[in-house]
C-alpha positions as CSV (number, residue, x, y, z in Angstrom):
1,X,97.3,-17.2,118.3
2,X,96.7,-19.1,121.7
3,X,100.4,-19.8,121.7
4,X,101.4,-16.2,121.1
5,X,99.4,-15.0,124.1
6,X,100.6,-18.0,126.3
7,X,104.2,-17.4,125.2
8,X,104.1,-13.7,126.0
9,X,103.0,-14.6,129.6
10,X,105.2,-17.7,130.2
11,X,108.3,-16.0,128.8
12,X,107.2,-12.5,129.9
13,X,109.6,-9.7,129.2
14,X,109.1,-6.2,130.7
15,X,109.2,-4.9,127.1
16,X,109.1,-7.0,123.9
17,X,109.7,-5.6,120.5
18,X,108.7,-7.6,117.4
19,X,110.2,-6.4,114.1
20,X,108.6,-7.7,110.9
21,X,108.1,-6.3,107.4
22,X,104.8,-4.4,106.7
23,X,101.6,-6.3,106.2
24,X,102.6,-9.4,108.1
25,X,99.9,-9.2,110.8
26,X,101.7,-7.0,113.4
27,X,98.5,-4.8,113.8
28,X,96.1,-7.7,113.8
29,X,98.2,-9.4,116.6
30,X,98.2,-6.2,118.7
31,X,94.5,-5.9,118.3
32,X,94.1,-9.5,119.4
33,X,96.3,-8.8,122.6
34,X,94.2,-5.8,123.4
35,X,90.8,-7.6,123.1
36,X,92.0,-10.6,125.1
37,X,93.7,-8.8,128.0
38,X,91.6,-5.7,128.3
39,X,89.1,-5.3,131.1
40,X,85.6,-5.1,129.7
41,X,86.3,-6.8,126.5
42,X,83.7,-9.3,125.2
43,X,85.2,-12.8,125.9
44,X,82.7,-14.1,123.1
45,X,85.2,-12.8,120.4
46,X,87.3,-15.8,121.3
47,X,84.6,-18.4,121.3
48,X,85.3,-21.4,119.3
49,X,89.1,-20.6,119.2
50,X,91.6,-22.9,120.7
51,X,92.4,-20.4,123.6
52,X,88.8,-20.6,124.8
53,X,89.2,-24.2,125.5
54,X,91.7,-23.5,128.3
55,X,89.2,-22.3,130.9
56,X,91.7,-22.0,133.7
57,X,94.0,-19.9,131.6
58,X,91.3,-17.6,130.4
59,X,89.9,-17.2,133.9
60,X,93.3,-16.0,135.1
61,X,94.2,-13.6,132.4
62,X,91.4,-12.7,130.0
63,X,89.8,-9.4,130.6
64,X,91.9,-8.8,133.7
65,X,94.2,-5.8,132.6
66,X,93.8,-2.2,131.7
67,X,95.3,-1.8,128.3
68,X,96.7,1.3,126.5
69,X,96.8,0.5,122.8
70,X,98.2,3.0,120.3
71,X,99.5,2.9,116.7
72,X,102.1,5.4,115.7
73,X,101.4,4.8,112.0
74,X,99.8,8.1,111.5
75,X,102.1,10.3,113.7
76,X,103.9,11.9,110.7
77,X,104.5,15.3,109.6
78,X,106.9,17.4,107.6
79,X,107.7,19.6,110.6
80,X,108.2,18.9,114.3
81,X,105.1,20.8,115.2
82,X,102.9,18.8,113.0
83,X,104.3,15.6,114.2
84,X,103.8,16.6,117.9
85,X,100.3,17.5,117.0
86,X,99.7,13.9,115.7
87,X,101.2,12.5,118.8
88,X,98.8,14.5,120.9
89,X,95.9,13.3,118.9
90,X,96.9,9.8,119.1
91,X,97.7,9.6,122.8
92,X,94.8,12.0,123.7
93,X,92.3,10.0,121.8
94,X,93.5,6.8,123.6
95,X,93.1,8.7,127.0
96,X,89.6,9.8,126.1
97,X,88.6,6.0,126.1
98,X,89.2,6.2,129.9
99,X,87.2,9.4,130.5
100,X,85.7,7.8,133.5
101,X,89.0,8.5,135.3
102,X,88.0,12.1,135.5
103,X,85.4,11.0,138.2
104,X,87.3,8.1,139.6
105,X,87.1,8.1,143.4
106,X,90.3,6.0,143.4
107,X,92.3,8.9,142.1
108,X,92.9,12.0,144.3
109,X,91.9,15.4,143.2
110,X,95.4,16.3,141.8
111,X,95.4,13.0,139.8
112,X,92.0,13.8,138.4
113,X,93.3,17.2,137.3
114,X,96.2,15.8,135.7
115,X,94.1,13.3,133.7
116,X,91.9,16.2,132.6
117,X,94.9,17.8,131.1
118,X,95.5,14.8,129.0
119,X,92.3,15.0,127.3
120,X,91.8,18.8,127.4
121,X,91.0,20.6,124.0
122,X,92.1,24.0,122.8
123,X,89.7,26.4,121.1
124,X,90.3,24.7,117.8
125,X,89.2,21.3,119.2
126,X,92.7,19.8,119.4
127,X,94.4,18.1,122.1
128,X,96.4,20.9,124.1
129,X,98.8,19.0,126.4
130,X,102.0,20.6,126.9
131,X,105.4,19.1,125.5
132,X,106.4,18.0,129.0
133,X,103.0,16.4,129.5
134,X,103.1,14.7,126.2
135,X,106.4,13.0,127.1
136,X,105.0,11.8,130.4
137,X,101.5,11.0,129.0
138,X,101.9,7.1,128.8
139,X,103.5,6.9,132.2
140,X,100.8,9.0,133.8
141,X,97.9,7.2,132.0
142,X,99.3,3.8,133.1
143,X,99.5,5.0,136.7
144,X,95.9,6.4,136.7
145,X,94.6,3.0,135.3
146,X,96.5,0.9,137.7
147,X,95.2,3.0,140.6
148,X,91.6,2.8,139.3
149,X,91.6,-0.9,138.6
150,X,94.1,-2.1,141.1
151,X,95.9,-3.9,138.5
152,X,99.0,-3.2,136.5
153,X,98.7,-1.9,132.8
154,X,99.6,-3.5,129.6
155,X,100.9,-1.0,126.9
156,X,100.7,-1.9,123.2
157,X,102.5,0.4,120.6
158,X,102.2,-0.6,117.0
159,X,104.4,0.8,114.3
160,X,106.8,2.5,116.8
161,X,109.4,3.3,114.3
162,X,107.1,5.2,111.6
163,X,107.6,8.6,113.2
164,X,111.3,8.2,113.2
165,X,111.2,7.2,109.4
166,X,109.0,10.4,108.6
167,X,111.3,12.6,110.7
168,X,114.4,11.4,108.9
169,X,112.7,12.2,105.6
170,X,111.7,15.7,106.8
171,X,115.0,16.7,108.5
172,X,114.1,16.6,112.2
173,X,115.4,13.2,113.0
174,X,117.5,14.1,116.1
175,X,114.6,15.8,117.7
176,X,112.2,12.8,117.1
177,X,114.8,10.4,118.5
178,X,115.0,12.4,121.7
179,X,111.3,12.8,122.0
180,X,110.7,9.0,121.4
181,X,113.5,8.2,123.8
182,X,111.9,10.4,126.5
183,X,108.4,9.0,125.8
184,X,109.3,5.4,126.0
185,X,111.9,5.9,128.8
186,X,109.2,7.5,131.0
187,X,106.6,4.8,130.2
188,X,108.9,1.7,130.4
189,X,111.8,2.5,132.6
190,X,111.1,2.0,136.4
191,X,107.4,2.2,135.8
192,X,105.8,0.0,138.6
193,X,102.3,0.4,137.1
194,X,103.5,-1.6,134.0
195,X,102.7,-5.3,133.7
196,X,104.3,-5.7,130.3
197,X,104.6,-3.9,127.0
198,X,104.7,-5.0,123.4
199,X,105.9,-3.0,120.5
200,X,106.1,-3.7,116.8
201,X,108.0,-2.1,113.9
202,X,110.1,-2.8,110.9
203,X,113.5,-1.7,112.2
204,X,115.2,-2.4,115.5
205,X,117.0,1.1,115.7
206,X,118.8,-0.1,118.9
207,X,121.8,2.2,118.2
208,X,119.7,5.3,119.0
209,X,119.6,4.2,122.7
210,X,115.8,4.5,122.5
211,X,115.4,1.5,124.8
212,X,118.6,2.2,126.9
213,X,118.4,1.3,130.5
214,X,115.3,-1.1,130.2
215,X,115.5,-4.3,132.2
216,X,114.3,-7.5,130.7
217,X,114.0,-6.0,127.2
218,X,113.7,-8.5,124.4
219,X,113.8,-8.1,120.6
220,X,112.6,-10.7,118.2
221,X,113.4,-10.4,114.5
222,X,112.7,-12.5,111.4
223,X,115.9,-14.3,112.2
224,X,114.7,-15.6,115.5
225,X,113.1,-19.0,116.1
226,X,110.9,-18.0,118.9
227,X,107.5,-16.5,117.8
228,X,108.5,-17.3,114.1
229,X,104.9,-18.7,113.4
230,X,102.9,-15.8,114.7
231,X,103.3,-13.2,112.1
232,X,102.3,-14.4,108.6
233,X,100.7,-17.7,107.5
234,X,102.4,-21.0,107.4
235,X,101.9,-23.5,104.6
236,X,99.5,-25.6,106.5
237,X,97.4,-22.6,107.5
238,X,97.3,-21.4,103.8
239,X,96.0,-25.0,102.7
240,X,93.4,-24.8,105.4
241,X,92.3,-21.3,104.4
242,X,92.0,-22.3,100.7
243,X,90.2,-25.5,101.5
244,X,87.8,-23.7,103.7
245,X,86.9,-21.3,100.9
246,X,86.8,-24.0,98.2
247,X,89.9,-22.5,96.5
248,X,92.4,-25.5,96.9
249,X,93.0,-25.4,93.2
250,X,94.9,-22.0,93.7
251,X,97.4,-23.5,96.1
252,X,100.4,-23.5,93.7
253,X,99.6,-19.9,92.4
254,X,99.3,-18.6,95.9
255,X,102.5,-20.3,96.9
256,X,104.5,-19.1,93.9
257,X,103.3,-15.4,94.4
258,X,103.0,-14.9,98.1
259,X,105.2,-17.6,99.9
260,X,109.0,-17.6,100.2
261,X,109.7,-15.8,103.4
262,X,111.8,-17.5,106.0
263,X,111.2,-16.4,109.6
264,X,113.6,-18.3,111.9
265,X,113.6,-21.7,110.2
266,X,110.0,-21.7,109.1
267,X,108.5,-20.8,105.7
268,X,106.0,-18.1,105.9
269,X,103.4,-16.4,103.4
270,X,102.5,-12.8,103.4
271,X,99.1,-12.8,105.0
272,X,97.9,-9.5,103.5
273,X,98.3,-11.0,100.1
274,X,96.6,-14.3,100.8
275,X,93.6,-12.8,102.5
276,X,93.2,-10.2,99.5
277,X,93.5,-12.8,96.9
278,X,91.1,-15.2,98.5
279,X,88.6,-12.2,98.9
280,X,89.0,-11.2,95.2
281,X,88.7,-14.8,93.9
282,X,85.5,-15.4,95.9
283,X,83.8,-12.2,94.5
284,X,85.0,-12.9,90.9
285,X,87.1,-9.7,90.6
286,X,90.2,-11.5,89.7
287,X,91.0,-14.8,88.1
288,X,94.8,-14.9,88.7
289,X,97.4,-13.5,91.5
290,X,97.7,-9.7,91.9
291,X,100.4,-7.6,93.5
292,X,98.5,-6.4,96.6
293,X,101.7,-5.5,98.6
294,X,102.9,-2.8,96.1
295,X,99.9,-0.6,96.9
296,X,100.9,-0.4,100.7
297,X,104.1,1.7,100.2
298,X,105.8,3.8,97.6
299,X,108.6,1.3,97.2
300,X,111.0,4.1,96.8
301,X,113.6,2.2,98.8
302,X,114.2,-0.1,95.7
303,X,114.3,2.8,93.3
304,X,116.9,4.7,95.5
305,X,118.9,1.5,95.9
306,X,119.0,0.9,92.1
307,X,119.9,4.6,91.3
308,X,122.9,4.3,93.7
309,X,124.1,0.9,92.6
310,X,127.6,0.4,91.4
311,X,128.3,-2.0,88.4
312,X,129.0,-4.8,90.9
313,X,125.8,-4.1,92.8
314,X,123.9,-4.2,89.7
315,X,125.3,-7.6,88.9
316,X,124.1,-8.8,92.3
317,X,120.6,-7.4,91.6
318,X,120.6,-9.3,88.2
319,X,121.6,-12.4,90.0
320,X,118.7,-12.1,92.5
321,X,116.3,-11.2,89.7
322,X,117.3,-14.3,88.0
323,X,116.5,-16.6,90.9
324,X,120.0,-16.6,92.5
325,X,121.2,-15.8,96.1
326,X,123.8,-13.4,97.4
327,X,125.6,-13.3,100.8
328,X,125.6,-10.2,102.7
329,X,126.2,-9.2,106.4
330,X,123.0,-8.2,107.8
331,X,122.8,-5.5,110.4
332,X,119.5,-5.4,112.1
333,X,120.4,-2.7,114.5
334,X,120.5,0.0,111.8
335,X,119.2,3.5,112.5
336,X,117.6,5.7,109.8
337,X,120.7,7.9,109.8
338,X,122.7,4.8,108.6
339,X,120.7,4.3,105.5
340,X,122.9,6.4,103.3
341,X,126.2,5.9,105.0
342,X,127.3,2.7,103.4
343,X,126.0,0.9,100.3
344,X,125.9,-2.4,102.2
345,X,123.4,-0.9,104.7
346,X,120.8,-0.9,102.0
347,X,120.9,-4.7,101.7
348,X,120.0,-4.9,105.4
349,X,117.2,-2.5,104.9
350,X,115.8,-4.5,101.9
351,X,115.9,-7.6,104.2
352,X,114.3,-6.1,107.3
353,X,111.5,-4.5,105.2
354,X,110.7,-7.7,103.3
355,X,112.0,-7.1,99.8
356,X,114.6,-9.9,100.5
357,X,114.4,-12.9,102.6
358,X,117.0,-15.3,104.0
359,X,117.6,-18.7,102.7
360,X,119.6,-21.7,103.7
361,X,122.1,-21.6,106.6
362,X,124.0,-18.6,107.6
363,X,127.8,-18.9,108.0
364,X,130.6,-16.6,109.0
365,X,128.2,-13.9,109.9
366,X,126.9,-13.8,106.3
367,X,123.2,-14.2,105.3
368,X,122.2,-15.7,102.0
369,X,119.5,-13.6,100.5
370,X,116.9,-14.1,97.8
371,X,113.9,-12.4,96.3
372,X,111.1,-14.3,98.1
373,X,108.4,-14.7,95.5
374,X,106.8,-13.5,92.1
375,X,105.1,-10.5,93.8
376,X,108.4,-9.0,95.1
377,X,110.0,-9.9,91.8
378,X,107.3,-7.8,90.0
379,X,108.1,-4.9,92.3
380,X,111.7,-5.1,91.4
381,X,111.0,-5.2,87.8
382,X,108.7,-2.1,88.0
383,X,111.3,-0.1,89.7
384,X,114.0,-1.1,87.4
385,X,111.9,-0.1,84.4
386,X,111.1,3.2,86.0
387,X,114.8,3.9,86.8
388,X,115.9,2.9,83.4
389,X,113.4,5.2,81.6
390,X,114.6,8.1,83.8
391,X,118.2,7.3,82.9
392,X,117.5,7.0,79.2
393,X,115.8,10.4,79.1
394,X,118.9,12.2,80.5
395,X,120.3,12.0,76.9
396,X,117.4,13.1,74.8
397,X,119.3,13.4,71.6
398,X,120.7,9.9,71.7
399,X,117.2,8.6,72.5
400,X,115.5,10.4,69.6
401,X,118.2,9.3,67.1
402,X,117.5,5.7,68.2
403,X,113.8,6.0,67.7
404,X,114.2,7.8,64.4
405,X,116.2,4.9,63.1
406,X,113.0,3.0,63.0
407,X,111.5,5.5,60.6
408,X,114.5,5.3,58.4
409,X,114.7,1.5,58.4
410,X,118.3,1.7,59.7
411,X,118.9,-1.7,61.1
412,X,122.5,-1.0,62.0
413,X,121.5,1.9,64.0
414,X,118.6,0.1,65.8
415,X,120.7,-2.9,66.7
416,X,123.6,-0.8,68.1
417,X,121.3,1.6,70.0
418,X,119.2,-1.1,71.6
419,X,122.2,-3.2,72.5
420,X,123.7,0.0,74.1
421,X,120.5,0.4,76.2
422,X,120.4,-3.2,77.2
423,X,123.9,-3.0,78.6
424,X,122.8,-0.2,80.9
425,X,119.9,-1.9,82.4
426,X,119.5,-4.9,84.7
427,X,118.4,-7.9,82.8
428,X,116.4,-11.0,83.3
429,X,117.9,-14.1,81.8
430,X,117.6,-17.1,84.2
431,X,116.6,-20.3,82.6
432,X,113.9,-20.9,85.3
433,X,111.9,-17.8,84.2
434,X,109.4,-18.4,81.6
435,X,110.2,-17.4,78.0
436,X,107.1,-15.0,77.6
437,X,108.3,-13.2,80.8
438,X,111.7,-12.7,79.3
439,X,110.2,-11.4,76.2
440,X,108.0,-9.1,78.1
441,X,111.0,-7.6,79.8
442,X,112.5,-6.6,76.5
443,X,109.1,-5.5,75.3
444,X,108.7,-3.0,78.1
445,X,112.2,-1.7,77.7
446,X,111.5,-0.8,74.0
447,X,108.0,0.7,74.9
448,X,109.7,3.0,77.6
449,X,112.1,4.2,75.1
450,X,109.3,5.0,72.6
451,X,107.1,6.7,75.3
452,X,108.0,10.3,74.8
453,X,108.3,10.4,70.9
454,X,106.2,13.4,69.6
455,X,104.1,12.6,66.7
456,X,104.3,8.9,67.3
457,X,101.1,6.9,68.1
458,X,102.5,3.9,69.9
459,X,100.3,0.9,70.7
460,X,101.2,-2.3,72.7
461,X,99.6,-5.8,72.3
462,X,96.9,-4.2,70.2
463,X,94.5,-6.4,68.0
464,X,95.6,-6.3,64.4
465,X,94.9,-8.6,61.6
466,X,94.7,-12.2,63.1
467,X,96.3,-11.5,66.4
468,X,97.9,-9.0,68.7
469,X,101.2,-7.4,67.7
470,X,103.8,-6.6,70.3
471,X,104.3,-3.0,69.3
472,X,102.8,-0.9,66.5
473,X,103.7,2.6,65.6
474,X,102.1,5.1,63.4
475,X,104.2,8.2,62.4
476,X,101.2,10.0,61.0
477,X,102.8,13.2,59.4
478,X,105.1,10.8,57.4
479,X,102.6,8.1,56.7
480,X,105.0,5.5,58.2
481,X,103.8,2.4,60.0
482,X,106.1,0.3,62.2
483,X,105.4,-3.3,63.3
484,X,107.7,-4.8,66.0
485,X,107.7,-8.4,67.1
486,X,110.1,-9.3,70.0
487,X,111.5,-12.8,70.7
488,X,113.8,-14.3,73.2
489,X,116.7,-16.0,71.5
490,X,117.2,-19.2,73.4
491,X,120.9,-20.1,73.5
492,X,121.7,-17.0,71.5
493,X,119.9,-18.4,68.4
494,X,119.3,-14.9,66.9
495,X,118.6,-15.8,63.3
496,X,116.0,-18.4,64.2
497,X,114.2,-16.0,66.6
498,X,114.2,-13.0,64.3
499,X,112.9,-15.1,61.4
500,X,110.2,-16.5,63.6
501,X,109.2,-13.0,64.6
502,X,108.9,-11.8,61.0
503,X,106.9,-14.9,60.0
504,X,104.4,-14.3,62.8
505,X,104.1,-10.6,61.6
506,X,103.2,-12.0,58.0
507,X,101.1,-14.9,59.1
508,X,98.9,-13.0,61.3
509,X,98.7,-9.9,59.0
510,X,99.8,-7.4,61.8
511,X,100.1,-4.6,59.2
512,X,96.5,-4.6,58.3
513,X,95.5,-2.0,60.9
514,X,98.2,0.3,59.9
515,X,97.2,0.2,56.2
516,X,93.6,0.8,57.2
517,X,94.8,4.0,59.0
518,X,96.4,5.3,55.9
519,X,100.0,4.4,56.5
520,X,101.7,4.3,53.1
521,X,105.2,2.8,54.2
522,X,105.2,-0.2,56.4
523,X,108.4,-1.4,58.1
524,X,108.3,-4.8,59.8
525,X,110.9,-5.6,62.4
526,X,111.7,-8.9,64.0
527,X,114.0,-8.3,67.0
528,X,115.7,-11.1,69.0
529,X,117.2,-10.6,72.4
530,X,119.4,-12.7,74.5
531,X,120.9,-11.4,77.8
532,X,122.4,-7.9,76.8
533,X,122.6,-8.6,73.1
534,X,120.1,-8.3,70.2
535,X,119.7,-8.7,66.6
536,X,117.3,-6.9,64.2
537,X,115.9,-8.1,60.9
538,X,113.6,-5.9,58.8
539,X,111.3,-6.3,55.8
């Protein structure tokens, strides 16, 4: 982090914007900048770190600046009024940190009165600044701080694009664009009290002219080489972290699950995942990698993408899911209003938000894209399953007929119906993916199709006999028991896989639990799947 601070100063831009996916250390870096530069910060926070060894540098810059630091992550609302209220709260709360300005002898009476309005509360205990004052708040606060300290101000704004996202979803996007443009324009354009500003976010949104007219404005995205190593962990850093905690044996698992991103020309791990996994391993709450990133967002972007996908797009998603790459033109200047204008824009959004990453060299303006790691692969699989189940339920009668075929031991109908469903979904078939993962994919599809059958008691991977059956069903009113074992048919060897499945059912006595529950008729199904085909054998 020493070099991030030094680079910001040595290559100082009036305003610098870093765009990175969520959970890649943007907020942590902004906190670090605040505590290094801010007047009154405890220098001991950096003791033992590399930057503390540079006494001359620290003497010149550490603790020498007033710093305005806000996060717009919480400035959301389903109406304009609620969003503005959140902005007043965020900026007003930051202004309260500088309450000493109310009595500063370096400010004149008019300026002290103006500051008082920034922190004034109404009868509900909420910040009461007017709309006009809100748009000028950062400018005014920076001027007051400069006058008090005799030093220009640093402004840090984290998650600058979140309010634009929320406004787009709630239907007041144009208003928010205008408001942000005025707020930032006042704070950054011809503000002689500003030393420099740093902003972070996921999208660049340059087309909305939010940063129009700013001199010396720089944007650094995941494609840029400069600052590539300061957001996320490098491979060397991950090895050092694991060694420090005595977890070096977990290196390959961590790499498989949380590595894979390419920022500039450098491989990067998601730091949120690495830190959480190390913490859980140390306290014994987990024994293998978990998906931590999924809980930080709804991941609706993938679901929406899949639901709008054409046949050719679905083929491209399959290629990605199977470890391949695709080439797309990436537009990093997208606005939120562009999200639904063209299908190709969604590829750019998946890239900028971290669901896809670049690989290899770019050529002819095209970027090679891949799914970065097993964690993101898992998220794609979950969203595909959810989408598929929703699609299947649109034709309830066809779905019920398919399920009833298992009660009737109608192998032809089962095989035809399952094949039809497989053709509609996005399959996993790459040879690099483990066999049990492929089988699990088909397993989950079938479970999803059974999910809403009334009168069926469906169990998955339940202990029965001498093992755990893939799927067992009890149709209690008909006293019918169903045992299903799924196998992946390597090289389309359907007969071999089906017979292997049935043999496993017999050898491990999977039907015992059904018999114990009073099922009079037991159907045993060996189902073999390969790509988008299947074969069913029954006994």
